[in-house]
N, C-alpha and C positions, 0 to 999 in steps of 0.2 A: 338597337339593343334587343337581345333575345328575350322572349317572354318567360322562358323557363330557365331556372338556374338550379343545377344539381347541388345537393348538400356539399359534395366534395369540391365543387367549383367556387364556393363562397370565399375561401382565402385568396384564390386567384383573382376573383372579381374585386375584392377589397384592395389588393395590391395594384391592379390595373387602374382603379379609381385614384389611388394615391399617386401613381405615376402621372396621370393626366393632370391632377391638381398641381404637382410640382412643375410640370411643363407650363402650366398657366402662369405660375409665379415666375418662372424663368424668362418667359416672354414679356412680362410686364414690369420687370425691375432690372437693375444693372448687375445683380448678383449672378455669377456663372454657376449653374447647377447641373451642367452637362454630365460631369463625372458621376454625380449621384443618380441622375436619370439612367445613364448607361448601366450602372451597377444594378439598379432595381429592375431594368428591362432584362438583364441577363438572369437575374433571380426568377423573374416571372416566366421566362422561357423554360427554365429547368423545372419549375413547379408545374407548369402547364403540361409538359411531357410526362412528368411523374404521375399527375392526376389521370390523364387520359389513357395512359398505358396500363392502368391498374383499376379500371372501372369494374364494379360489381355487375352481376346479372340484372339487378334492379335498376342500376344506373342506365344500362343499355335499353331496358324497357322504356324508361322515361325519354331517352333520346329517340327511340323508334317512334314514339308518339308525339315528338316535338311539333308544335304548330307551324314551324317554319321549314320542316323537312319537306323536300320535294315530293310531289304527288305523281301518280302514274302519268297524267297529262304533261307534267313538267318534263318527264323523261321522254315521252313520245315527241314532244315539240322540239327537244334539244338533241335527241339521238338520231331521229329519222329526218329525212329530207322533206317528206310530205306525209300526210295522213288523211284518209277518207273514212270518216266515222259512220258506222251503221247503228241504227237504233231499233228498239222493239224486238219482241220475241215471236211476233205473228200469232200470238195466242191471247195474251192479256194486255200487254202494254210495254212501255219502256221503263227501265230501271236505271236511274242516274248513278247508282252505286257501282255499276260496271261500265267501262268504256271499251269499245271494240271496233276494229276496222282494218282496212288495208293500209300499209305503209311502205315507203320506199327507202332503201338504205344503199346508196350508190346504185349499182345495177341489179340489186336484189329487191324483189317484191315480197313482202312478208305480211303475215297477219299478226296483229298485236291485240292482246286482251289484258285488261288490268282492273283492279279495284280502285275506285276513285273516292278519296276523302275530300273535304272542303277546307278552305283556308280560314274561315271564320265561322261563327255560330250559325249564321243564316245559311251559308253554303253547306256546312256540315249537315244541317237539318234537311236541306234539299237533296243531299247525297246520301242521307240516312247513315252518316258517319262511316261510310264505306262498307256497310253491312248489306249484302245483296239479298233480294227476294228471289223467288223462283224464276220470275221473268228475267232477272239479271243473269242468272246462270244459263237460262235458255238462250238469251242473246249471245252469251259467250259461246254456247254450243253452235249457234248459227255461224259464228266466225270460225270455230274449229272445223266445221263442215266445209267451209271455203278452203281452208288449208288442205283438207283431205282431197277435195275435188280437183284442185288445181296444182297440188304438190308444193304449195308455198310453205316456207318455214314459219314456225309459230313462236312468238315470244309472249310469255305471260308475266305480268308485273303484280306481285302479291303484296297487298297492304290492307289488311282487314282485321278487326277484332274478332270476326266470326260472321257466319251467316245470320240474317235477321231471324230472331227466335219467336216472332209474334204468331198469334193464332191464325191470322189470315194467311201468313206464309205457309204454315203447315197445311191449311186447307187447300192451298193451290199446289201442293206437292213439293215442298222444300227438299225433303230427304231424297226423293226420286230425282229431282233436278241435279242435286250434288252428285249422287251415285252415277247418273247418266253421263255427266261430264268426265268423271274419273275413268269410267269404262271407255269413253270415246277417245280420251287422250292416249290410251295405250295402243290405239289402232290408227292414229294419224300417220299416213305413209310419207312423212316429211320430217325434217329436224324440228325438235321441240326443245326450247330453252326456257327454264323457269327462273325467275329472279325475285327473291324476297327483298323488297326495298324498304319495308317498315315493319309492320306487324304481320306475322303469319299465324292467324288464329283459327284453329280447329277445322271443321269441315268446310267452312267458307274459304279457307286457304287451299285445302286439299282439292277442291273443285277446279282449281287452276294449277295444281301442283305436280302433275305427272309429266316428267320430261326426260330427255336424253341427258341433259345436264341441269342440275339444280344448283343455283348460286345464291349467295346472300351478301348483302352489304354488311360491312363490319359491325355496325351497331343495330342491325335488324334482329328480330327475334322470331322464333318459329316454334309453335307448341300446340299440343292437343287441346289445351285449355288456357285461359288467361290466368296470371298469377292470383288475381283477386278471386276468380272462380274456384281455383284449386284451394286457396286458403279457406274459403267459405265452406268447402266440403270437408277438408281434412281437419281443420281446427275450429270450424264454425266462427271464424273471425277474418273478415276480408282485410283487416289491418295487418295481418301477417303475410301480405302479398310479397314482401321482400324476401321472407324465408322461402316461400313457395317458388319464387323466380329462381333462386339458387338451386333448389332441389329438382326442379323440372329440367334443368340442362337445356335452356332455350336459346343460348347465344350462338352466334355463328361459329365461334371457336369450339364450343361443346359439340355441336352437331357435325362439324368437320372431323373431330376426333372419333366420333361414333360412326363415321362413314355414311351419314344420312344426307349430306350435301357434298357437292363436288368441288366447290371453290368459294373463296371469299374475296370480295372487292373492297379494297382499303378505302377508308374515309379520312378526310382531314381531321387533325386534332380538334376535338370538340363536336364532331358530327358533320354530316354532309352539308348542312345548311351554312357552314362557314365558308365553303368553297364549292358550290354545286357544279360549276363549270368543269372543274377538274374531274369530278365523279362522272358527269355526263360523257366526257371524253374517254374515260376508262371503260365505261359501260358500252359505248359505241364500238370501241375496238374489240372488246370481249365478245359481244354479240356477233359482230361481223365475222370474226375469226371462227367462232363456233359454227355459225351457219355454213361457212365454207368447208370446214373440216367434216361436219356431219353430212353435208350434201354429197360428199364423196363416197359414202357408204351405200351399198345396195339396200333397197327398201326392206327386204326380209331380214337382213342382218341388223339394220337399225331397229326394227320392231323387236327382234329377238333380244338384243342387248338391253333395250328399254324394259322389257318384261323381266329379264333376269336381274337387272339392277334393283328393282323394287322387291323381288322375291328374296333377295339376299339380305334385306334389311331386318334388323332385330335378331334376338337370340332366343331360341326355343329348344325344348327337349322333348323327344318322342319316347314314350314309355310303352313297351309291348307287354300286354297282360297274358 
């Protein structure tokens, strides 16, 4: 049973529990309740589709943070045929909030970098809840340099509330590490695919967010600030995070309409944790196809398109005085 139940899911959960109870009665007595069960199951299917096709931005934030949502390592282990992890930034140490290394996908050798959250409290603490420190971003930069040196395509898996905001991180050059990664990703002479698999939070996400194609899972979110942080600033009340989530336009559908991302990968009703294998299969095909298509472009054309893609984002007005 999933540990998180959305408010809008409660009627469905109650109906599903009722169906299970009737099934128990049906199997333990001589009364035939199969018609009643079939009727309720049909009702549940309709209700399920109605709920999950009309989720609010805040509902999707909750799903993006779901404790059973696959992590970067889950995708790496299920999408790629093999993975050789690299550790450390060769300056300070290793940051478990970032995973990086070489991977194989059929006959393709690729570089993969991702934010890594934990499955439980202990693992989340050891992974710092997926919030990288400078050494994590510099480890990611090491991997990016491998992609540049050998011409390997790069996949980044974005899933972080944001970069770690602690004093020690600032002392070790947090902002410089993020900026350095963003600049480096514009110059990688090989295909770069970015995939937001959960939370895409602030500069911590942008440090892995520059690519020829930027994709999002259907229930992922991507924003300059968390809804709670936005609500605290605008209304001085973090409890208004639901209002902020809607105003920020952070869902995959919002961002596709704004031309800030290139595509959306569908999830099963209720979220990827209901059928992760189906999503792994879809991701594998999408990544493989994009690597092949992008590899066919001349390097200078690839870099030019990547630069122009991000220059076109946003709306601004020039005033001549």
